[in-house]
N, C-alpha and C positions, 0 to 999 in steps of 0.2 A: 503492499501501498504506500502510496506516496502523497504529497497534500498539493493542490493547484495552486500557483501563487496569486491568483484570478480571482476564486474565487470562496478559495481557503477549504474545499470540500475535501476528502480524503478518498482515493480512488486505487483500484489497479495501475500497475504500472502503463498494464498495456493501452488502459485507455486515454492514457496521456502523453505529453512531446515532450521532449528535454530538449534543454538550452544548457549549453554550457559557456564559459569564458574560456576560451583563448590567448594567444599571445596577442591574434587579431582580431581581436573582439570578443561579441556576442555571438554563438553562430547556433541553430536551431539542430539537433543532431537527434534523427528522428529511430534511427536504430539501435541507440545508445551504446555509443561503442567508443566516445572519445574520455580519454583521462580529464580530469578537472573534478570541479564542482559542479552540480547542477541545479539545474532549475525545471519544476515540471507546471507546464500549465492543461489546461482540458482541451480537446481536440474543435475548441467552439471561437469564435470570432471574438464573441462578449469575454469569456476569461482573455483573451490575451490583451484586451481592451484595458480590461479593470486591470490586469497586472502594470502593464505600462502606465496606469492612470496612478493606483496608488502604491508604485516605487514596489512594486513584489521582486521586480528580477533584483535591484540593488539591496532589497533589504537580506534576501535571500543567499545572496553571492557574499554579500557581506562586504563591498567594494560599490564604490560610486561607477555607475554608467549613465555614459552619455546620449543626447540626445540623439546624435549620428548612429550609434548602438543600438538605439533600440529603435530608431527606422527600418536598420536594415532589418533586425530579427523580426519587427512586424512583419516587412515584406516576406522575410524566409518562412512565418509559420502561416500565414496567410495563401502562398503556394502552397504548403501542403496538405492544409486542412481543405483547402477548399479544391485541389488538384491540379 
């Protein structure tokens, strides 16, 4: 079970998308294979937006997250969610 950074609900890992911080910034990790501390969000646009608005990525990663990083990961997650 993992907790969504957007809605705060605990769900099975398979129902969430992982986002990890790499040296190049935030990166969506749908296969959950990248090293590093991860943040999980539900596979819906509402939770992604809530995580961005409520600073869920920075809080969970315990590091500041720039607007450019948030815009980039938002686009990656939208592509994963919408196909």
